[in-house]
C-alpha positions in Angstrom: -17.3 -0.1 -6.1 -18.1 2.7 -8.8 -17.1 2.0 -12.1 -14.9 4.2 -14.0 -18.1 5.8 -16.0 -20.1 5.7 -13.0 -17.5 7.8 -11.1 -17.2 10.3 -14.2 -20.7 10.6 -14.3 -20.7 12.2 -10.9 -18.1 14.6 -11.9 -19.9 15.9 -15.3 -22.9 16.0 -17.0 -21.2 15.9 -20.4 -17.9 14.9 -21.5 -15.6 15.6 -24.6 -12.2 14.0 -24.3 -10.0 14.7 -27.2 -13.4 14.6 -29.6 -12.4 14.9 -33.7 -15.0 14.9 -36.2 -13.1 14.7 -40.1 -15.4 14.8 -43.3 -12.9 13.5 -46.1 -9.5 15.7 -45.3 -12.0 18.7 -44.1 -11.2 18.6 -40.1 -14.9 20.1 -38.4 -14.0 19.5 -34.9 -10.7 19.1 -33.9 -9.3 17.3 -30.6 -12.2 18.9 -28.5 -11.9 18.2 -24.8 -14.7 19.7 -22.8 -16.4 19.0 -19.5 -19.9 20.4 -18.0 -21.0 20.6 -14.8 -24.7 19.2 -13.2 -26.8 22.5 -13.2 -24.6 24.6 -15.8 -25.6 26.5 -18.6 -23.2 26.6 -21.2 -23.1 28.6 -24.7 -20.8 27.5 -27.3 -20.2 30.4 -29.5 -18.5 30.6 -33.1 -19.0 31.8 -36.6 -20.7 29.9 -39.5 -18.8 26.3 -40.0 -16.8 26.6 -36.6 -17.7 23.1 -35.3 -20.5 24.2 -33.4 -23.8 22.1 -35.0 -21.1 19.7 -35.5 -20.2 19.0 -31.9 -23.9 19.1 -30.9 -25.0 16.4 -33.0 -21.9 14.3 -31.9 -23.3 14.9 -28.4 -26.8 13.6 -29.7 -25.5 10.6 -30.8 -26.6 12.2 -34.7 -22.7 12.0 -36.0 -20.2 9.3 -35.1 -16.9 11.2 -33.6 -13.3 10.3 -36.3 -11.9 9.8 -32.6 -12.3 10.4 -29.2 -15.1 9.8 -26.5 -18.4 11.7 -25.1 -20.1 10.4 -22.3 -23.2 11.9 -21.2 -24.0 11.3 -17.1 -21.1 8.9 -17.5 -22.4 6.6 -20.6 -20.9 7.0 -23.8 -23.2 8.0 -26.4 -21.7 5.9 -29.0 -21.4 2.3 -26.9 -24.6 2.9 -24.7 -26.2 5.3 -26.6 -29.9 4.0 -25.1 -29.2 4.7 -21.4 -27.5 8.1 -22.6 -30.7 9.2 -24.5 -33.3 8.2 -21.9 -30.8 11.4 -19.9 -31.2 14.3 -22.4 -33.7 16.0 -24.9 -32.5 17.3 -28.3 -33.4 20.4 -30.5 -32.3 20.7 -33.8 -31.3 24.1 -35.6 -34.1 23.3 -38.0 -37.1 22.5 -36.4 -39.6 19.8 -38.2 -42.8 18.6 -37.6 -44.8 16.4 -39.5 -47.3 18.9 -41.2 -50.4 16.6 -40.8 -50.1 16.0 -36.8 -51.3 18.1 -34.7 -49.1 19.6 -31.9 -50.3 17.9 -29.3 -50.5 14.9 -31.5 -46.5 15.4 -32.3 -45.9 15.6 -28.6 -47.7 12.3 -27.8 -45.7 10.8 -30.6 -42.5 12.4 -28.8 -43.7 10.5 -25.3 -44.1 7.0 -27.0 -40.4 7.3 -27.7 -40.1 7.7 -23.8 -42.4 5.4 -22.7 -44.5 7.8 -21.1 -48.2 6.8 -20.4 -50.9 8.6 -21.9 -52.2 10.5 -18.7 -48.7 11.6 -17.8 -48.0 13.1 -21.0 -51.1 14.9 -21.1 -49.9 16.1 -17.7 -47.0 17.2 -19.3 -48.4 18.5 -22.4 -50.4 20.8 -20.7 -47.6 22.4 -18.5 -45.4 22.9 -21.4 -48.2 24.7 -23.6 -48.4 26.8 -20.7 -44.7 27.3 -20.1 -44.0 27.8 -23.8 -46.5 30.2 -24.8 -48.3 27.7 -27.0 -52.0 28.2 -26.6 -54.6 26.6 -28.6 -52.1 26.2 -31.2 -51.2 22.9 -29.5 -54.4 21.5 -31.2 -54.5 22.7 -34.6 -51.8 21.0 -37.5 -48.0 21.6 -37.7 -48.8 22.8 -41.0 -50.2 26.1 -40.2 -47.3 26.8 -37.6 -44.9 29.7 -38.5 -41.4 28.7 -38.0 -41.2 30.6 -34.6 -44.3 27.9 -33.2 -42.6 24.8 -34.6 -39.9 26.3 -32.5 -41.6 26.2 -29.3 -43.7 23.0 -30.3 -40.2 21.2 -30.7 -38.4 22.5 -27.6 -41.2 21.7 -25.2 -40.8 17.8 -27.1 -37.3 18.2 -25.6 -38.2 19.2 -21.9 -41.5 16.3 -22.1 -39.3 13.6 -20.4 -38.0 15.6 -17.9 -34.5 15.1 -19.0 -31.8 15.7 -16.9 -29.6 17.5 -20.0 -31.1 19.4 -22.7 -28.9 19.9 -26.3 -29.8 22.9 -28.1 -28.6 24.5 -31.3 -29.6 28.0 -31.9 -32.5 28.3 -29.7 -33.4 31.6 -31.2 -34.0 31.0 -34.2 -37.5 32.6 -35.5 -38.6 33.7 -32.3 -39.9 36.8 -31.3 -38.8 39.0 -28.5 -41.6 37.8 -26.3 -40.9 34.5 -27.1 -36.7 35.0 -26.8 -37.4 36.5 -23.2 -39.4 33.2 -22.7 -36.9 30.5 -24.1 -34.2 32.5 -21.7 -36.2 32.1 -18.8 -37.1 28.3 -19.5 -33.3 27.5 -19.8 -32.5 29.5 -16.9 -35.3 27.8 -14.8 -34.4 24.1 -16.6 -30.8 24.8 -14.9 -31.7 26.1 -11.3 -33.4 23.4 -10.8 -30.3 20.9 -11.7 -30.7 20.6 -14.9 -27.4 21.1 -17.7 -28.2 22.6 -20.6 -25.8 22.8 -24.1 -26.5 25.1 -26.7 -24.8 26.6 -29.7 -26.3 30.7 -30.8 -24.8 33.6 -33.0 -27.0 35.6 -31.2 -24.0 37.2 -28.3 -26.4 39.4 -26.4 -28.5 36.5 -25.3 -25.4 34.5 -23.8 -24.0 36.8 -22.3 -27.2 37.4 -20.5 -27.8 33.4 -19.4 -24.9 32.0 -19.2 -22.4 30.6 -17.0 -20.1 29.8 -18.7 -19.3 30.0 -22.5 -17.3 28.3 -25.2 -15.7 29.5 -29.0 -14.6 27.5 -31.4 -13.1 28.4 -34.5 -12.1 26.0 -37.2 -12.7 22.8 -34.9 -11.3 24.2 -32.7 -11.9 25.5 -29.1 -9.9 28.3 -28.5 -11.3 29.4 -24.7 -14.0 28.5 -22.5 -14.6 30.0 -19.3 -17.0 32.3 -17.3 -18.3 35.8 -18.6 -16.0 37.3 -16.5 -12.7 35.4 -17.5 -14.0 35.6 -21.0 -14.1 39.4 -21.7 -11.5 40.1 -19.6 -10.4 43.6 -20.6 -12.7 44.3 -23.0 -16.4 46.0 -22.3 -18.3 43.3 -23.8 -18.8 39.7 -25.4 -19.0 40.8 -28.6 -15.6 43.0 -28.3 -14.2 40.1 -26.7 -15.9 37.6 -28.9 -14.1 39.5 -32.0 -10.9 40.0 -30.5 -10.6 36.1 -29.6 -11.8 35.2 -33.4 -9.3 38.0 -34.8 -6.7 36.6 -33.4 -7.1 33.7 -34.6 -6.4 35.3 -37.8 -10.0 35.6 -39.2 
């Protein structure tokens, strides 16, 4: 007989249940309830300070909720953190790499955290280097990298252990148009093979092009979530719908 967490895992990849995060008198996330299905590409939208980054960091286990529960494939990110963290990759909004390491060395370091063997890691580094267009930069030191190249390396690290779920905070920051197109394709391909991807963005056009569903958060509260057609309703595009929804909240 399945326990409650296993049953939940069969239905959802990520589950937020009445999740709240307070910093003193400030409520960064307020009673967030949201489920993501396996294979879903979900975009999280909102103005600056809306709570997007806090929500993603809570899902990644970097920030502890004040109340509520977050399940990653049925594992509570707080009480079963190691089980949950084996299942996902995470890309922060500000990619950081030790500048004395090459891209290859950094990826091997990350692989060690997941106990991947050397030959398995080398195979994945080769695959991801090609997939993310890293090329010869893989063996140059991170101190020589542009912000965009650091972003590519850090994104590659999130996919290194072939996770079920990837969490990304602003995936397109610092990327040129060709790299943006490449990353969008990587994201779509990942979900087409059953992976779940939860990402935040300010770039509404990117979300409109690739997302299965989106959620709009403002002042810590999830205002609406649904398919692109449901969100746009009478609007001609996502930008108009977004501004109408946020404007309707008094901003």
